[in-house]
N, C-alpha and C positions, 0 to 999 in steps of 0.2 A: 504494500500500500504506500502511496506517495505521502510525503510529509503534509500534515494539515496546514492549510493556508491560514493567514490571519482571519480571513472572513469566515472560514469553517470554524476555527477556534472560537471566534466571538459568538457564533450561533450557539455553540455548546455552553458558553458562559451565560448566555441569555435564556437558557432553559435549565430546569432541574436535571441534574446529571443522572438521576435514577428514573423519574417518571416521565421526563421529557416535556413537562408543562412549562409554559413561559414564566420567567421570574422578572421580566421587564415588560413594560407596556410595549405595544407594537411600535409606537413612535420612537421610544428609546432604543428598542432593538434595531429598528431601521437606521437610526442615526449612527449607532455603533457599527453596524455592518457596512454602512457607506464609508465611514472613516477607515475601516479595516481593509476594504477592497481597494481603496485609493493607496493605502500603505503597501498592500501587496504589489500594486503596479509600480510603486516607487522602488521597492526592494528588487523587483525584476527588471528595473531600468527600462520600463516602457513609457513612463511619464516623468515629468519633473514639475516643480512648483517655482514659478518666477513671479515676483510681485503678488504673491498669494493667489495666483491663477494657475490652473492646471494646463499643461502643454504636453502633447505627445512628443517623444524623442525616438520612437521606433515605429516600424510599420507592421512587424509580425507580432501577433498575440502570444502570450506565454503558453497557451495550450491547455488551459484549465477552464472549463465551461463558464462558470460564473464570472471569473475575471476577464475572460475573452469577451463576454457580452458587454461588460462595462467599458472595456478598452475600445471596442468597436464604436460605441456611442461617442467616446471622447474624440477618436480619430475622425469621425464623420462631421464633427462641428468645424465650421470655417473660422471661428474665432475662439479665443481662450476665455473661459469663464472662471470666476473665483471659486475657491475650494468650498466656501459656504453654499454657493449656488448648486454645485454638484451634489453636496450632501443632501440638500433639500430635494433635489430631483430624484436621487437614487433611493432615498429612504423608503419610498412607497412600495417599490417593486422588489427590493432585495430580500425581505423576510421570506416571501414565497419562492423566489428564485433560488436562494441558497438551500431552502428546505427541499425543493424538488431535486436539486443536484445531490444532496446528501442521501436522499431516498434512493436515487438512481445508483449511487455508489454502494448501497447496502449498509450504510453506517447508521441510519435511523429508520424507523417505521412511522408511517403517518396513520394516526389513530384518532377517530372522532372523540370529542370530549364535550361536556356540557358544564357550564359554570353560570349559576344564577340565571337560568333559562336561556342563556346564550350558547349557541353552538360554535365551537372552534375546534382546533386540532392540537394534539400534543405529539411529540416526536420521541418516543422511547428509543434509547440507543441500542444498537445490536451488540455492542461490546463496551462494558463499563470502563475498560482500560482506555478506550478512545474518548469517551464522554468526560472522564475525569482528567484527561491529560491537559486540557486547556487551562483549567484552574490551577493544576499543579505547576504548569509552566509559568503562569503569571505570578503565582506566589513565590516560586523559586527566584524570580527576578528581584523581588523585594527582600527575601530572606537569605539569598545566597551570599556566601562569604566574598566571592570574587565579583568583579564588575559584570553585570548581566549582559548577555549578547543583545544587540539592538532589536532583534525580532521579539525576544521575550519581554524586553523593557517596553517595546511598543504595544504589545498585547496588554500588559498591565496598565499602561497609561490609557489606552482605549477603554478598558473595562471600567476603571475608576471614573473617567470623564463622562462616560455614557450612562453611568448609574449603577454599576455593580459595586456598591460601596461596602459590601461585607467581605470583600476579597481577602482581607488579612485578619479578620476576626477569628478567634478572640485574642490572638497574640498581640496585636497592635491596635491601639485606639485610632479613631479617624483622624485626629490631629497629627499623629505620627505618620500615618499613611499619606496624608495630604502634604506633609513636608517632604517625604520621599518623592512623591509624584512631582512636586514643584522643582526639586533639584534635578530629577531625571529628565523632565521636560526641557529644562534649560540646557542640559548636556546633549540632547539629541541633535542630529543634523537638522539644519534649518528647514529643509523641505518636509521632514517628518513632523517637526514641531508645528509647522504651519497647518498641517492636516489635523493634528490634535487640537490646535486652537480653533479650527473650524468646527470640529465636533463639539467642543465646549460651547461655542457660540450658538450652535443649533440646539443643543440641549437646554441652554439657558432661555432661548427664545420659546421653546416648547413649554417650559415652566411658566414663563411670563404670559404667554397667550392662552394657557390652559389646554394646549394641544398635547394631552398626555394619555391618549386612549391606547 
């Protein structure tokens, strides 16, 4: 099996690792997934960020369905748009798109669920080692003795910024985690930190406008 991408990993962080039920609102999940897929494209050198705008720097997609879909959208645009605009655009479709890809890979199952008379779906994992790997990876970035690798640090930053705020409980309080996140955000490459800042802005706007479904 290929290494889980950031967008795959964030999907698992946004769902209970045992039941597959969402632990984030669909809005927060979509915002985090949008930030994750943009970071995946940055790590694979398909895009860059200049003046906080997304620009393609390659023509070939990385060969991973969800990421390829987003990359094709970016390449098809004749002008560069800000990170924040791309997050707002992508957040609507990504929860379903990522779920479909993970179902196709056999990593999760799509199961009908009902909560307070509302019908929705949960995504129980096929393998607990896979579903728990994302949280373990993000936590290891915070608790590791050595400097975390950029991929793991990015996942931890995305998780915290998009609302997975119990990531390091009970070992660390939120003030301690917030301090770690601020220091790590500052140390990340500028193009990655610009995406994280875009995620933070989108998450704050969702809270301000009450768009937290």
